[in-house]
All heavy atoms as TSV, in Angstrom:
chain	resi	resn	atom	element	x	y	z
A	1	ALA	N	N	20.970	10.097	5.244
A	1	ALA	CA	C	19.913	9.917	4.247
A	1	ALA	C	C	18.571	9.509	5.008
A	1	ALA	O	O	17.635	9.756	4.468
A	1	ALA	CB	C	20.334	8.949	3.244
A	2	MET	N	N	18.789	8.862	6.149
A	2	MET	CA	C	17.515	8.555	6.928
A	2	MET	C	C	16.751	9.774	7.365
A	2	MET	O	O	15.499	9.572	7.515
A	2	MET	CB	C	17.908	7.764	8.200
A	2	MET	CG	C	18.004	6.242	8.057
A	2	MET	SD	S	16.630	5.501	7.147
A	2	MET	CE	C	15.299	5.675	8.310
A	3	GLU	N	N	17.331	10.899	7.379
A	3	GLU	CA	C	16.595	12.095	7.706
A	3	GLU	C	C	15.462	12.292	6.798
A	3	GLU	O	O	14.396	12.948	7.112
A	3	GLU	CB	C	17.459	13.350	7.837
A	3	GLU	CG	C	18.563	13.300	8.802
A	3	GLU	CD	C	19.805	12.644	8.248
A	3	GLU	OE1	O	19.916	12.658	6.973
A	3	GLU	OE2	O	20.525	11.929	8.995
A	4	ASN	N	N	15.520	11.927	5.536
A	4	ASN	CA	C	14.526	11.997	4.579
A	4	ASN	C	C	13.265	11.291	4.855
A	4	ASN	O	O	12.290	11.448	4.298
A	4	ASN	CB	C	15.058	11.550	3.094
A	4	ASN	CG	C	16.136	12.527	2.688
A	4	ASN	OD1	O	16.260	13.591	3.123
A	4	ASN	ND2	N	17.028	12.018	1.736
A	5	TYR	N	N	13.416	10.262	5.809
A	5	TYR	CA	C	12.172	9.312	6.024
A	5	TYR	C	C	11.692	9.608	7.288
A	5	TYR	O	O	10.634	8.869	7.684
A	5	TYR	CB	C	12.775	7.914	5.835
A	5	TYR	CG	C	13.336	7.589	4.524
A	5	TYR	CD1	C	14.632	7.589	4.253
A	5	TYR	CD2	C	12.480	7.379	3.501
A	5	TYR	CE1	C	15.279	7.313	2.948
A	5	TYR	CE2	C	12.907	7.071	2.198
A	5	TYR	CZ	C	14.204	7.129	1.911
A	5	TYR	OH	O	14.804	6.829	0.729
A	6	ILE	N	N	12.092	10.623	8.067
A	6	ILE	CA	C	11.516	11.002	9.317
A	6	ILE	C	C	10.563	12.195	9.163
A	6	ILE	O	O	11.167	13.179	8.687
A	6	ILE	CB	C	12.728	11.152	10.312
A	6	ILE	CG1	C	13.566	10.053	10.479
A	6	ILE	CG2	C	12.145	11.694	11.768
A	6	ILE	CD1	C	14.843	10.105	11.298
A	7	PRO	N	N	9.369	12.018	9.669
A	7	PRO	CA	C	8.501	13.205	9.593
A	7	PRO	C	C	9.027	14.414	10.252
A	7	PRO	O	O	9.734	14.377	11.232
A	7	PRO	CB	C	7.194	12.788	10.245
A	7	PRO	CG	C	7.369	11.254	10.420
A	7	PRO	CD	C	8.788	10.895	10.345
A	8	ALA	N	N	8.643	15.653	9.829
A	8	ALA	CA	C	9.093	16.841	10.376
A	8	ALA	C	C	8.646	17.134	11.754
A	8	ALA	O	O	9.261	17.713	12.645
A	8	ALA	CB	C	8.713	18.011	9.472
A	9	ASN	N	N	7.561	16.488	12.091
A	9	ASN	CA	C	6.895	16.858	13.415
A	9	ASN	C	C	6.436	15.488	14.086
A	9	ASN	O	O	5.283	15.231	14.605
A	9	ASN	CB	C	5.541	17.652	13.243
A	9	ASN	CG	C	4.586	17.014	12.253
A	9	ASN	OD1	O	5.029	16.083	11.579
A	9	ASN	ND2	N	3.455	17.534	12.117
A	10	PRO	N	N	7.321	14.532	14.353
A	10	PRO	CA	C	6.959	13.293	14.921
A	10	PRO	C	C	6.351	13.381	16.236
A	10	PRO	O	O	5.430	12.449	16.625
A	10	PRO	CB	C	8.256	12.467	14.865
A	10	PRO	CG	C	9.300	13.416	14.893
A	10	PRO	CD	C	8.851	14.599	14.151
A	11	MET	N	N	6.826	14.283	17.017
A	11	MET	CA	C	6.257	14.410	18.524
A	11	MET	C	C	4.758	14.876	18.511
A	11	MET	O	O	4.141	14.571	19.486
A	11	MET	CB	C	7.164	15.346	19.235
A	11	MET	CG	C	8.507	14.883	19.419
A	11	MET	SD	S	8.751	13.303	20.251
A	11	MET	CE	C	8.199	13.767	21.971
A	12	GLU	N	N	4.278	15.373	17.406
A	12	GLU	CA	C	2.997	15.816	17.219
A	12	GLU	C	C	2.003	14.773	16.678
A	12	GLU	O	O	0.816	14.937	16.583
A	12	GLU	CB	C	2.878	17.121	16.478
A	12	GLU	CG	C	3.557	18.280	17.077
A	12	GLU	CD	C	3.636	19.486	16.338
A	12	GLU	OE1	O	2.807	19.512	15.319
A	12	GLU	OE2	O	4.418	20.352	16.547
A	13	MET	N	N	2.580	13.613	16.379
A	13	MET	CA	C	1.830	12.507	15.739
A	13	MET	C	C	1.603	11.416	16.687
A	13	MET	O	O	2.432	11.151	17.613
A	13	MET	CB	C	2.579	12.005	14.631
A	13	MET	CG	C	2.849	13.099	13.488
A	13	MET	SD	S	3.915	12.426	12.207
A	13	MET	CE	C	2.795	11.583	11.146
A	14	ASN	N	N	0.280	10.747	16.592
A	14	ASN	CA	C	0.164	9.526	17.461
A	14	ASN	C	C	0.775	8.328	16.803
A	14	ASN	O	O	1.281	8.351	15.637
A	14	ASN	CB	C	-1.300	9.416	17.798
A	14	ASN	CG	C	-2.156	9.006	16.488
A	14	ASN	OD1	O	-1.663	8.283	15.735
A	14	ASN	ND2	N	-3.367	9.503	16.501
A	15	SER	N	N	0.746	7.247	17.482
A	15	SER	CA	C	1.448	6.031	17.028
A	15	SER	C	C	0.901	5.549	15.668
A	15	SER	O	O	1.671	5.120	14.769
A	15	SER	CB	C	1.395	4.900	18.134
A	15	SER	OG	O	0.079	4.650	18.373
A	16	GLN	N	N	-0.411	5.585	15.643
A	16	GLN	CA	C	-1.016	5.186	14.261
A	16	GLN	C	C	-0.558	6.005	13.204
A	16	GLN	O	O	-0.303	5.581	11.997
A	16	GLN	CB	C	-2.504	5.011	14.469
A	16	GLN	CG	C	-2.996	4.002	15.313
A	16	GLN	CD	C	-2.483	2.600	14.961
A	16	GLN	OE1	O	-2.521	2.180	13.855
A	16	GLN	NE2	N	-1.969	1.805	15.972
A	17	GLU	N	N	-0.567	7.349	13.484
A	17	GLU	CA	C	-0.121	8.234	12.279
A	17	GLU	C	C	1.337	7.949	11.977
A	17	GLU	O	O	1.623	8.035	10.659
A	17	GLU	CB	C	-0.316	9.645	12.738
A	17	GLU	CG	C	-1.612	10.144	12.812
A	17	GLU	CD	C	-1.828	11.462	13.555
A	17	GLU	OE1	O	-0.971	11.827	14.381
A	17	GLU	OE2	O	-2.859	12.164	13.282
A	18	LEU	N	N	2.281	7.739	12.812
A	18	LEU	CA	C	3.590	7.480	12.646
A	18	LEU	C	C	3.727	6.163	11.804
A	18	LEU	O	O	4.504	6.109	10.853
A	18	LEU	CB	C	4.456	7.552	13.907
A	18	LEU	CG	C	4.801	8.862	14.448
A	18	LEU	CD1	C	5.293	8.566	15.925
A	18	LEU	CD2	C	5.699	9.537	13.614
A	19	ILE	N	N	3.056	5.148	12.298
A	19	ILE	CA	C	3.118	3.860	11.578
A	19	ILE	C	C	2.592	3.939	10.213
A	19	ILE	O	O	3.204	3.352	9.254
A	19	ILE	CB	C	2.194	2.840	12.356
A	19	ILE	CG1	C	3.012	2.529	13.639
A	19	ILE	CG2	C	1.966	1.520	11.547
A	19	ILE	CD1	C	2.101	1.537	14.629
A	20	LYS	N	N	1.675	4.705	9.922
A	20	LYS	CA	C	1.046	4.955	8.651
A	20	LYS	C	C	2.116	5.678	7.748
A	20	LYS	O	O	2.432	5.300	6.622
A	20	LYS	CB	C	-0.113	5.863	8.598
A	20	LYS	CG	C	-0.777	6.073	7.267
A	20	LYS	CD	C	-2.110	6.828	7.322
A	20	LYS	CE	C	-2.627	7.068	5.892
A	20	LYS	NZ	N	-3.078	8.269	5.601
A	21	VAL	N	N	2.682	6.654	8.178
A	21	VAL	CA	C	3.884	7.372	7.500
A	21	VAL	C	C	5.022	6.539	7.119
A	21	VAL	O	O	5.358	6.366	5.892
A	21	VAL	CB	C	4.319	8.614	8.206
A	21	VAL	CG1	C	5.548	9.190	7.608
A	21	VAL	CG2	C	3.303	9.612	8.294
A	22	PHE	N	N	5.442	5.818	8.128
A	22	PHE	CA	C	6.640	4.897	7.883
A	22	PHE	C	C	6.208	3.662	6.975
A	22	PHE	O	O	6.998	3.271	6.048
A	22	PHE	CB	C	7.213	4.285	9.181
A	22	PHE	CG	C	7.880	5.352	10.031
A	22	PHE	CD1	C	7.759	5.447	11.358
A	22	PHE	CD2	C	8.810	6.171	9.370
A	22	PHE	CE1	C	8.455	6.329	12.053
A	22	PHE	CE2	C	9.575	7.206	10.096
A	22	PHE	CZ	C	9.347	7.171	11.459
A	23	THR	N	N	5.046	3.179	7.040
A	23	THR	CA	C	4.603	2.120	6.120
A	23	THR	C	C	4.552	2.729	4.733
A	23	THR	O	O	4.959	1.840	3.777
A	23	THR	CB	C	3.240	1.510	6.618
A	23	THR	OG1	O	3.425	0.963	7.983
A	23	THR	CG2	C	2.858	0.409	5.626
A	24	GLU	N	N	3.879	3.863	4.443
A	24	GLU	CA	C	3.734	4.330	3.218
A	24	GLU	C	C	5.130	4.575	2.634
A	24	GLU	O	O	5.399	4.276	1.417
A	24	GLU	CB	C	3.095	5.664	3.152
A	24	GLU	CG	C	1.586	5.479	3.467
A	24	GLU	CD	C	0.862	6.750	3.742
A	24	GLU	OE1	O	1.431	7.932	3.818
A	24	GLU	OE2	O	-0.388	6.635	3.819
A	25	GLN	N	N	6.142	5.112	3.417
A	25	GLN	CA	C	7.400	5.332	2.839
A	25	GLN	C	C	8.129	4.012	2.468
A	25	GLN	O	O	8.899	3.797	1.463
A	25	GLN	CB	C	8.271	6.047	3.917
A	25	GLN	CG	C	7.969	7.421	4.046
A	25	GLN	CD	C	8.719	8.150	5.288
A	25	GLN	OE1	O	9.234	7.456	6.124
A	25	GLN	NE2	N	8.628	9.297	5.249
A	26	MET	N	N	7.965	2.986	3.388
A	26	MET	CA	C	8.550	1.694	3.230
A	26	MET	C	C	8.094	0.942	1.940
A	26	MET	O	O	8.940	0.405	1.296
A	26	MET	CB	C	8.277	0.831	4.385
A	26	MET	CG	C	9.054	-0.508	4.474
A	26	MET	SD	S	8.913	-1.365	5.891
A	26	MET	CE	C	7.203	-1.934	5.984
A	27	ASN	N	N	6.787	1.237	1.621
A	27	ASN	CA	C	6.247	0.616	0.429
A	27	ASN	C	C	6.763	1.305	-0.848
A	27	ASN	O	O	6.548	0.820	-1.952
A	27	ASN	CB	C	4.731	0.604	0.535
A	27	ASN	CG	C	4.267	-0.262	1.441
A	27	ASN	OD1	O	4.882	-1.272	1.886
A	27	ASN	ND2	N	3.022	-0.053	2.130
A	28	GLN	N	N	7.361	2.498	-0.812
A	28	GLN	CA	C	7.692	3.172	-1.865
A	28	GLN	C	C	9.249	3.106	-2.328
A	28	GLN	O	O	9.660	3.753	-3.257
A	28	GLN	CB	C	7.349	4.743	-1.802
A	28	GLN	CG	C	5.934	5.049	-1.644
A	28	GLN	CD	C	5.609	6.504	-1.408
A	28	GLN	OE1	O	6.469	7.359	-1.358
A	28	GLN	NE2	N	4.343	6.714	-1.211
A	29	ILE	N	N	9.936	2.450	-1.401
A	29	ILE	CA	C	11.434	2.303	-1.641
A	29	ILE	C	C	11.858	0.830	-1.796
A	29	ILE	O	O	11.090	0.002	-1.411
A	29	ILE	CB	C	12.306	2.908	-0.561
A	29	ILE	CG1	C	11.794	2.389	0.836
A	29	ILE	CG2	C	12.137	4.475	-0.571
A	29	ILE	CD1	C	12.655	2.877	1.945
A	30	ASN	N	N	12.879	0.758	-2.627
A	30	ASN	CA	C	13.444	-0.593	-2.933
A	30	ASN	C	C	14.757	-1.006	-2.090
A	30	ASN	O	O	15.199	-2.077	-2.153
A	30	ASN	CB	C	13.785	-0.692	-4.377
A	30	ASN	CG	C	12.405	-0.581	-5.207
A	30	ASN	OD1	O	11.465	-1.187	-4.857
A	30	ASN	ND2	N	12.538	0.061	-6.302
A	31	ASP	N	N	15.301	-0.100	-1.339
A	31	ASP	CA	C	16.486	-0.272	-0.539
A	31	ASP	C	C	16.086	-1.193	0.546
A	31	ASP	O	O	15.447	-0.707	1.513
A	31	ASP	CB	C	17.141	0.990	-0.237
A	31	ASP	CG	C	18.354	0.969	0.453
A	31	ASP	OD1	O	18.641	-0.037	1.236
A	31	ASP	OD2	O	19.341	1.676	0.245
A	32	PRO	N	N	16.721	-2.328	0.661
A	32	PRO	CA	C	16.457	-3.300	1.811
A	32	PRO	C	C	16.875	-2.810	3.040
A	32	PRO	O	O	16.221	-3.103	4.056
A	32	PRO	CB	C	17.027	-4.640	1.362
A	32	PRO	CG	C	17.829	-4.423	0.136
A	32	PRO	CD	C	17.417	-3.046	-0.391
A	33	GLN	N	N	17.928	-2.057	3.055
A	33	GLN	CA	C	18.536	-1.603	4.349
A	33	GLN	C	C	17.514	-0.561	4.956
A	33	GLN	O	O	17.322	-0.518	6.066
A	33	GLN	CB	C	19.888	-1.074	4.248
A	33	GLN	CG	C	20.471	-0.555	5.485
A	33	GLN	CD	C	21.967	-0.150	5.306
A	33	GLN	OE1	O	22.489	0.129	4.287
A	33	GLN	NE2	N	22.734	0.108	6.381
A	34	ILE	N	N	17.000	0.370	4.005
A	34	ILE	CA	C	16.214	1.448	4.546
A	34	ILE	C	C	14.910	0.851	4.917
A	34	ILE	O	O	14.364	1.226	6.096
A	34	ILE	CB	C	16.139	2.573	3.548
A	34	ILE	CG1	C	17.398	3.265	3.451
A	34	ILE	CG2	C	14.917	3.529	3.920
A	34	ILE	CD1	C	17.389	4.351	2.312
A	35	LYS	N	N	14.355	-0.066	4.125
A	35	LYS	CA	C	13.115	-0.866	4.560
A	35	LYS	C	C	13.192	-1.531	5.878
A	35	LYS	O	O	12.284	-1.394	6.686
A	35	LYS	CB	C	12.750	-1.851	3.500
A	35	LYS	CG	C	12.086	-1.308	2.250
A	35	LYS	CD	C	11.653	-2.498	1.367
A	35	LYS	CE	C	10.733	-1.888	0.386
A	35	LYS	NZ	N	9.714	-2.776	-0.171
A	36	SER	N	N	14.384	-2.093	6.102
A	36	SER	CA	C	14.640	-2.781	7.476
A	36	SER	C	C	14.632	-1.720	8.605
A	36	SER	O	O	14.028	-1.939	9.675
A	36	SER	CB	C	15.890	-3.612	7.460
A	36	SER	OG	O	16.259	-4.037	8.594
A	37	ILE	N	N	15.277	-0.520	8.378
A	37	ILE	CA	C	15.179	0.360	9.347
A	37	ILE	C	C	13.915	1.035	9.705
A	37	ILE	O	O	13.416	1.143	10.798
A	37	ILE	CB	C	16.199	1.602	8.968
A	37	ILE	CG1	C	17.570	1.062	9.053
A	37	ILE	CG2	C	16.004	2.783	9.861
A	37	ILE	CD1	C	18.643	2.036	8.367
A	38	LEU	N	N	13.009	1.226	8.558
A	38	LEU	CA	C	11.624	1.668	8.860
A	38	LEU	C	C	10.909	0.616	9.436
A	38	LEU	O	O	10.089	0.989	10.294
A	38	LEU	CB	C	11.058	2.044	7.401
A	38	LEU	CG	C	11.692	3.316	6.705
A	38	LEU	CD1	C	11.227	3.419	5.287
A	38	LEU	CD2	C	11.478	4.539	7.608
A	39	GLN	N	N	10.987	-0.721	9.067
A	39	GLN	CA	C	10.208	-1.633	9.736
A	39	GLN	C	C	10.581	-1.746	11.283
A	39	GLN	O	O	9.720	-1.975	12.174
A	39	GLN	CB	C	10.537	-3.086	9.204
A	39	GLN	CG	C	9.668	-4.169	9.692
A	39	GLN	CD	C	8.212	-4.043	9.488
A	39	GLN	OE1	O	7.724	-3.751	8.445
A	39	GLN	NE2	N	7.484	-3.909	10.652
A	40	ASP	N	N	11.862	-1.562	11.555
A	40	ASP	CA	C	12.304	-1.520	13.063
A	40	ASP	C	C	11.638	-0.352	13.736
A	40	ASP	O	O	11.155	-0.551	14.856
A	40	ASP	CB	C	13.869	-1.469	13.111
A	40	ASP	CG	C	14.305	-1.439	14.538
A	40	ASP	OD1	O	13.993	-2.536	15.300
A	40	ASP	OD2	O	15.070	-0.612	14.988
A	41	LYS	N	N	11.520	0.821	13.138
A	41	LYS	CA	C	10.862	2.011	13.711
A	41	LYS	C	C	9.342	1.648	13.918
A	41	LYS	O	O	8.784	1.965	14.957
A	41	LYS	CB	C	10.924	3.094	12.764
A	41	LYS	CG	C	12.261	3.721	12.788
A	41	LYS	CD	C	12.362	4.934	11.876
A	41	LYS	CE	C	13.700	5.638	11.851
A	41	LYS	NZ	N	14.353	5.856	12.980
A	42	ILE	N	N	8.748	0.984	12.933
A	42	ILE	CA	C	7.274	0.573	13.101
A	42	ILE	C	C	7.101	-0.332	14.260
A	42	ILE	O	O	6.320	-0.176	15.221
A	42	ILE	CB	C	6.853	-0.030	11.792
A	42	ILE	CG1	C	6.637	0.947	10.730
A	42	ILE	CG2	C	5.469	-0.673	12.013
A	42	ILE	CD1	C	6.465	0.427	9.371
A	43	ASN	N	N	8.107	-1.356	14.379
A	43	ASN	CA	C	8.050	-2.394	15.423
A	43	ASN	C	C	8.267	-1.596	16.866
A	43	ASN	O	O	7.532	-1.945	17.773
A	43	ASN	CB	C	8.964	-3.450	15.337
A	43	ASN	CG	C	8.787	-4.260	14.107
A	43	ASN	OD1	O	7.624	-4.381	13.618
A	43	ASN	ND2	N	9.754	-4.944	13.616
A	44	THR	N	N	9.049	-0.807	16.866
A	44	THR	CA	C	9.361	0.044	18.145
A	44	THR	C	C	8.110	0.892	18.522
A	44	THR	O	O	7.785	0.893	19.730
A	44	THR	CB	C	10.638	1.001	17.827
A	44	THR	OG1	O	11.673	0.170	17.690
A	44	THR	CG2	C	10.853	1.763	19.213
A	45	ILE	N	N	7.541	1.529	17.595
A	45	ILE	CA	C	6.277	2.362	17.784
A	45	ILE	C	C	5.229	1.449	18.409
A	45	ILE	O	O	4.526	1.787	19.392
A	45	ILE	CB	C	5.869	3.137	16.670
A	45	ILE	CG1	C	6.996	4.199	16.336
A	45	ILE	CG2	C	4.577	3.732	16.853
A	45	ILE	CD1	C	6.745	4.779	14.911
A	46	ARG	N	N	4.992	0.306	17.794
A	46	ARG	CA	C	3.944	-0.601	18.175
A	46	ARG	C	C	4.289	-1.148	19.642
A	46	ARG	O	O	3.297	-1.135	20.429
A	46	ARG	CB	C	3.752	-1.780	17.228
A	46	ARG	CG	C	3.123	-1.396	15.892
A	46	ARG	CD	C	3.026	-2.627	15.070
A	46	ARG	NE	N	2.223	-2.212	13.883
A	46	ARG	CZ	C	2.554	-2.778	12.529
A	46	ARG	NH1	N	3.388	-3.623	12.408
A	46	ARG	NH2	N	1.710	-2.358	11.589
A	47	SER	N	N	5.522	-1.468	19.823
A	47	SER	CA	C	5.878	-1.909	21.272
A	47	SER	C	C	5.533	-0.805	22.236
A	47	SER	O	O	4.940	-1.089	23.336
A	47	SER	CB	C	7.296	-2.341	21.167
A	47	SER	OG	O	7.643	-2.688	22.509
A	48	ALA	N	N	6.025	0.362	21.952
A	48	ALA	CA	C	5.828	1.530	22.905
A	48	ALA	C	C	4.268	1.670	23.153
A	48	ALA	O	O	3.816	1.892	24.281
A	48	ALA	CB	C	6.451	2.745	22.398
A	49	ALA	N	N	3.463	1.612	22.055
A	49	ALA	CA	C	2.056	1.825	22.151
A	49	ALA	C	C	1.425	0.816	23.038
A	49	ALA	O	O	0.574	1.078	23.887
A	49	ALA	CB	C	1.403	1.873	20.843
A	50	ARG	N	N	1.894	-0.491	22.965
A	50	ARG	CA	C	1.371	-1.543	23.748
A	50	ARG	C	C	1.663	-1.264	25.309
A	50	ARG	O	O	0.889	-1.522	26.166
A	50	ARG	CB	C	1.868	-2.854	23.327
A	50	ARG	CG	C	1.222	-3.435	22.033
A	50	ARG	CD	C	1.605	-4.904	21.913
A	50	ARG	NE	N	3.024	-5.106	21.581
A	50	ARG	CZ	C	3.615	-5.019	20.378
A	50	ARG	NH1	N	2.964	-4.869	19.288
A	50	ARG	NH2	N	4.887	-5.176	20.386
A	51	GLN	N	N	2.911	-0.907	25.569
A	51	GLN	CA	C	3.314	-0.643	26.865
A	51	GLN	C	C	2.605	0.495	27.437
A	51	GLN	O	O	2.221	0.387	28.607
A	51	GLN	CB	C	4.867	-0.274	26.847
A	51	GLN	CG	C	5.794	-1.504	26.570
A	51	GLN	CD	C	7.248	-1.116	26.407
A	51	GLN	OE1	O	7.605	-0.199	26.876
A	51	GLN	NE2	N	7.958	-1.863	25.576
A	52	ILE	N	N	2.297	1.553	26.716
A	52	ILE	CA	C	1.524	2.779	27.146
A	52	ILE	C	C	0.253	2.171	27.563
A	52	ILE	O	O	-0.401	2.560	28.548
A	52	ILE	CB	C	1.650	3.896	26.248
A	52	ILE	CG1	C	2.933	4.475	26.250
A	52	ILE	CG2	C	0.489	4.803	26.542
A	52	ILE	CD1	C	3.221	5.483	25.065
A	53	GLU	N	N	-0.380	1.316	26.659
A	53	GLU	CA	C	-1.777	0.900	26.934
A	53	GLU	C	C	-1.750	0.024	28.249
A	53	GLU	O	O	-2.750	0.081	29.039
A	53	GLU	CB	C	-2.254	0.074	25.767
A	53	GLU	CG	C	-3.578	-0.440	25.956
A	53	GLU	CD	C	-4.754	0.781	25.996
A	53	GLU	OE1	O	-4.489	1.796	25.534
A	53	GLU	OE2	O	-5.744	0.581	26.701
A	54	GLU	N	N	-0.722	-0.839	28.438
A	54	GLU	CA	C	-0.778	-1.589	29.716
A	54	GLU	C	C	-0.618	-0.635	30.945
A	54	GLU	O	O	-1.240	-0.996	31.928
A	54	GLU	CB	C	0.527	-2.578	29.586
A	54	GLU	CG	C	0.306	-3.702	28.591
A	54	GLU	CD	C	-0.796	-4.587	28.996
A	54	GLU	OE1	O	-1.051	-4.954	30.144
A	54	GLU	OE2	O	-1.496	-5.024	27.987
A	55	LEU	N	N	0.115	0.358	30.841
A	55	LEU	CA	C	0.275	1.295	31.984
A	55	LEU	C	C	-1.064	2.027	32.224
A	55	LEU	O	O	-1.534	2.181	33.284
A	55	LEU	CB	C	1.194	2.360	31.647
A	55	LEU	CG	C	2.774	1.872	31.673
A	55	LEU	CD1	C	3.730	3.052	31.143
A	55	LEU	CD2	C	3.119	1.555	33.105
A	56	ARG	N	N	-1.882	2.374	31.153
A	56	ARG	CA	C	-3.165	2.911	31.316
A	56	ARG	C	C	-4.108	1.950	32.007
A	56	ARG	O	O	-4.863	2.290	32.803
A	56	ARG	CB	C	-3.752	3.334	29.978
A	56	ARG	CG	C	-3.169	4.408	29.444
A	56	ARG	CD	C	-3.853	4.949	28.112
A	56	ARG	NE	N	-3.212	6.156	27.539
A	56	ARG	CZ	C	-3.051	6.421	26.329
A	56	ARG	NH1	N	-3.526	5.696	25.551
A	56	ARG	NH2	N	-2.489	7.552	26.003
A	57	LYS	N	N	-4.032	0.631	31.649
A	57	LYS	CA	C	-4.840	-0.368	32.248
A	57	LYS	C	C	-4.492	-0.433	33.742
A	57	LYS	O	O	-5.353	-0.765	34.531
A	57	LYS	CB	C	-4.683	-1.782	31.706
A	57	LYS	CG	C	-5.289	-1.896	30.284
A	57	LYS	CD	C	-4.975	-3.175	29.605
A	57	LYS	CE	C	-5.581	-3.215	28.163
A	57	LYS	NZ	N	-5.175	-4.545	27.525
A	58	LEU	N	N	-3.258	-0.200	34.146
A	58	LEU	CA	C	-2.857	-0.308	35.521
A	58	LEU	C	C	-3.197	1.048	36.236
A	58	LEU	O	O	-2.966	1.078	37.478
A	58	LEU	CB	C	-1.249	-0.626	35.631
A	58	LEU	CG	C	-0.817	-1.968	35.071
A	58	LEU	CD1	C	0.559	-2.099	35.130
A	58	LEU	CD2	C	-1.528	-3.126	35.985
A	59	GLY	N	N	-3.665	2.024	35.476
A	59	GLY	CA	C	-4.066	3.303	36.207
A	59	GLY	C	C	-2.789	4.165	36.342
A	59	GLY	O	O	-2.924	5.084	37.228
A	60	VAL	N	N	-1.803	3.985	35.706
A	60	VAL	CA	C	-0.590	4.904	35.782
A	60	VAL	C	C	-0.722	6.101	35.012
A	60	VAL	O	O	-1.193	6.073	33.908
A	60	VAL	CB	C	0.694	4.081	35.399
A	60	VAL	CG1	C	1.867	4.939	35.414
A	60	VAL	CG2	C	0.818	2.903	36.366
């Protein structure tokens, strides 16, 4: 059932777009388990974006 909450083209989206999609979905459902999974995805995306930014600052 989680497939219904994953965008068809996630590799073509930037982190902010993905966060927006997952946040919108999370706000529309009442299932606490799915909300938790979507929040975890949002947290993972934010963490990855921060790590990429740190690498950019280091010139990698």
